[in-house]
N, C-alpha and C positions, 0 to 999 in steps of 0.2 A: 675316375684316372685324372691326373694333373695332364693340363695343357701345355707344351713346352712355348716358351715366349722368346721371343726374338727372331733373326733370321735363320732359316732352315738351310743347310748345307746339301745341297743336291751333287753329290760328287760323284756321283754313277758316271759311268762311259755312255751315257743317252739313255734316256732323254737327258738333253742338258737344258740347265735354266733357261727361261725364253726373256731377253732383254725387255725393259719397259718400254722403248721404241716400238718392239714390233707387238708388244701387248697392245699398245696404245692404238697402231695401226690397224692390228685385226677389229678394234671397236667400233665398226663402220656399219653401216646400214648395207642390204644386201641391196645390188643392182640387176638389172635386167641382162641376163648371161648371152642374150644375142644382139643388146644394143651398142653403140658407138662407144662410150664409156668403158664397157667391159674390154670392147675390141683393142682399146688402147693400154688397159690393165695385163690382156694378154701378150700383147707384143713386146711390153717392158718386161715381163717377168720371163718369156721365152730367151728374148736377147741377153737378158742379164745373165739367165743361166749357162750360156755359151760364153760370158765371160768367165763365170767359177768353174767349170769344167775345163778351160781352156781349149777349147773347139770352135770351129767354123762352122761344123757340121748340126744338123738339128739336135735338141733335146726336148724330149717327149715327157709330159709332166701329167702321171696319173692320181686321181685320188685313190693312194692305196699306201701299204705298209712298204717298206722295203723287199720283204717276202715277194710282194705283188710284181714289184719291178724285177725280181727275181725270175718269176715266172714269165713275163713280158719276154725278157732277154731270151729265154729258153724256147718259148714257142714261134717266135718271129724268125728263128734263126734254123733252127734244130727238127729232125723228125726222129720219129719212134725208130730204133734198131741202129742209129747213126752212133760211133764213137766218140767220146769227147776225155779230155784228159783234164784230170783235176788232181788237187794236193790237197793233206790232210795239215791245215795248221793250227785247227783247234775248232771249237763246235760249231761254231756258225759256217767254217768251210765242210763241216761234215753233214749239217742240215741241206745247205745247197747240193751236197753229193746224192742226199737222199732224194731231192726233189727231183732231180734230174734222172735218177732211177724211176721214178713213180711215173715219168713222161714215157719212158721206155727205153730212155739212152742207153747205151752199154757203155758205162765210166769206167775207166782205167784209173783208180785212184790210189795215188803216190803217199804212201803212209807216213806219218810223220809223228814227232814225240812231244809235238804243241809247245815248245821250247825255241822252235826255230821258224823262219818264214819259208816260203816256197826256194827249193834250191834250183836254180837255173840249169845248173848241168843235168840235174835228174831229167829236167825237162827236153833238153837237147838231145839226151840220149834216149828217150822213149819217143819223139819225134823223128831222128835219124833212123831208127828201128821200123818205123813204121813206112814199109817199101811201098805199100799201095795207096798211101796217103788217105786213109780210109778215115784218122782223125780228124773230125770237123771242127773242132775247137779246143783252145786251151783255156779253162774257167779258172781263176784264182782269186782269193780276197785278198786286197791290200792291206787293211788294216785289222787283224783279227783280234776283235774285241773281246772274247773270252781269254786271251792269254798276253795281249799287249806286245804283240810281235806284227811289224811290219814288214811285208816282201818288197822286194826290190824290182818294181815294175820295169824300170828300162832295161836290165838285165835278161828279165825274161824275155821282153821283146827282142834283144839281140839275140839270144838263145835261138827263139824260133827262127829268126832271120838266118844264124848261121847255119839252121838245120835246112834251110831252103822249104821249108813246109808251109801251107796255104792255108794252114787251121787260122780260125778266127780268135783274136785275143779278147778274151771277157772278163771284165774286172770287177768285184765287187768293192764299191769306196762306203760302203753305208756309214760306217762311222771313222773315216779319213777325209771325206770331202769337204772343204769350209776349214780345214784343222790342218792337214798334212800336204805336204808338196803333191801337187797332182797335175798332169797335162795329156790329157786325151788324146791331141793332137799329135805333139811332139813324141810323144811316146809309143805312137802306132798301135792305141786300143781302136777295138771295134765296136764292142758295146762295154759302157761305163753302167755301173746299177749305183745307185743310190737313194737317199731319203731324206726325210726335213728336218728332224728330232734330235741330230748330233750337231756337226758343225754349222749347219744352216740355221740352229739356233730357235726353230720353230715348234710347235707341238708336233705329234705325231699324225700322219694324215697323207704326205704326198710322197710316191715313188718318182723317180728319175731312171728314164733311159738315155744316155747320149750315146748317138751311133754315127758309125763311118759309114762312107759309101759302099766300102765292100759288103758289110751288116746290110744296108738296105737292099743291095742286089741278092743276095743272101734271102732273106724276108721275101722277095717278088718270086722265088725259087721254091720256097719250102713247103710243104705240104702238110704240116700240124695245124690242126683245125684249132680256129682262134677267133673271138668276136669283140670280147671288150680290151682284151689286150692289144687289138690289132692295129702295127706300126700305122699303117698306109689309112686305115681309117680315122686316125690322130692328126695326121699330117696335112690332110686336105684342108680342115678348117681351121688348123693350127697358122696356116698361110697368112691368113686374115686376121690371127686374134683369138679364134673361136675354139670351142670344144665341141666333140661331136655327142657328149651327153652333159649333164649337169656339173659343171667344175664346184671345187672347195672354194669357193670367192672368198671367203674371210683369210683362208691360210694363204690365198694368192697375193691377199693385201699383206699380209705378215711376210711373205716372200720377196714381195718388192723393196720392202725395209730391211730385211736382211742382208739380200745383194747391196742393196746401198750402202749397209754399215760396212761388210767386208771390203766393197770397192773404195770406200773412204778411207777405210783404214791402209789399203794396197795390201794385194795378197801376199805379198815377200813380207810383210811386215807380220801379217796374221800367221805365216807357218814359222817366223822367227819366234814370234811371241810363243807359240805353241812349244817350239822348242826349249826353249830357255825355261819355262813352267815344267816342262819334262823332266829336263835336267837335275833343276831344283829338287823336285821329288825323288828323282834317283840317288841324291845326295844325302837325302835326309834318312832313307831307306838304308843305305850303306852304313849312315852313321848310327842307327838303330842296331846295325848287326843281323839285320833281316836280309834273305835271298831276293832278289828279282828274277821274275819266272822266265821270262827271256835271256837268253844266253850270249845273244851275238851282239855286241854293243852297234855295230853297224844298222840293226833292226830292230833296236829299239823306238818305242809307239811314242810319238808327240802328242798322242790323243788320251792315253791312260797307261798306269804304271800297276800291273798284276803283282802282288809281293804271298810269298811263301809263307806260312803259318811255320812257326816252330812244330816240331814233332809234341804228340800230345795235347796240342792246343786246337780247339777248333775253330774256323775262320767265322763261320756264322754266329757263335757265340758272342765272338769278341764284336763284331757288325753289331748285334742286339744291343750290347751295352752302351756301344758309341751312338746309336740311335737314341736310345732312353735316356742317357745322361747328357750328352752335348746336341742332340738335337740334327745329326748327320746323319746321311745317307751315304754307305759305300755300296760299291758293288760286289755282287756274290761272287762264287767260283761256280761254274756251270759243267754238268755233267761228269767229265773224268777228273776235273778241280773242285768239284762241290765240297765245301767245308775244307779245302787246303790252302784255298787263296784268297784273298780279298784283293778288289781293285779300286785304284785311285783313278775318277776323270780329272782332267785337267784340261776340257776344251770347250769350245765356244765362249760364252760372255765370261771370261775367268783370267783373273790378272794376278801380279804378285801378292796381294793384299788378301785376295781370295785365297789363294793356294796357300799363305801361310795360315790363316785361317784353318782351312782343313787339315794341312799338317800338324797344327797343335791339337785339333781334336782326335787326329790317330794316335798321337803320341800320349795323351791325357787317355786315351781308350786302352793303350796297350798297357800302362801302368795299371788301370782300374781293372782290367781283364786278368791282371797276374802274366801277360804274357814276358818270356825272357827278353829283355832287348836294353840297350845302352842308350842313356837319356843323350839328348845333345842333337837330336834329327831337326828340330825347327831350326837351331841356331846354324847347322850346316847347311839348308836351305837358304837362310838368310846370308850367309857367306857367299854360297853358289851364284845367288840373284845379283848380289852386289858386285861381283867381278864380271858379271858378263856386259858387253856393250847393247843396249837397247832398242838401237836403232841400226838394222842391217844396211841401210845405206850412208852410214858413216864408217870408212875403214878403221 
């Protein structure tokens, strides 16, 4: 088997490529996780996370996947038998719903077509009809990684407020944190769930919960058994920069560096860069004559673009050709859309030239796989990028 040469393009929507700065930051000797040097590291990353989540409240860091952070959000705030309201926006919203059901929650699941985000009006109607206020939480995915659809969290918060409902708002930002505009405090979110390997540009291994005072109060009353995931057990040592069990020290070194990179660029510029790259990707897809899975322009994801394959053509066969011939990984379609879509990630350490290289690989792959398309997608992306302001601080 031949070994591909040159740079591998990892254009899946996470894990995203790890920047050299982060890799070098992680390449350090382990230190005493009960000593003063670690306390400084712990305080730096915990405070830095508050800046990234845009919250003055606590952010808890677990050695875990994003799935672990989902579980922590559930077991700290909800008990078996309580009602929650969720919305089907794609594969990951469905997985979160299944987890909630396994914990004995009664899930009211608003069905969706995987091409739209959460409908705020549907949330408001469900909550308005809940006369006994038995729904304890509204749980939604901000950026649905399987579909490239972004839900409008401020509009969902407004819908909850119009209904006058006391339910907690819990939001999955696993693929959006650090890539799409997100404001935990300003948007009135009670629990934000995230992880390390996407917009934060780290390897997998860290899960996060950003929590409001209302969520903390709910955790104090909650009867769900928990030990490892218990917020209270984390918050006590976190106050001094420590953790109750052995932390993922190397990943925390990397986290400190990734936070520094995001804040050096400035969050507004980070978000604007992702929007530029996403718009250029859509320009390419439209020029190829292919269809974007997301139907609502206001819900286009800045993190990834999911592309529908023409009838009679298999997305996985296309992805295989792209990988073998051009050394590029594209995201697969998941569950309901398996084999029907491929996903182009444009998140994390990605800039205009990286994106254009990836789009060139897609265009070459479409031709090599015999997929019906019009040429000129890369040129359309170049034209789109050339016409955009690259600095949001400039009028």
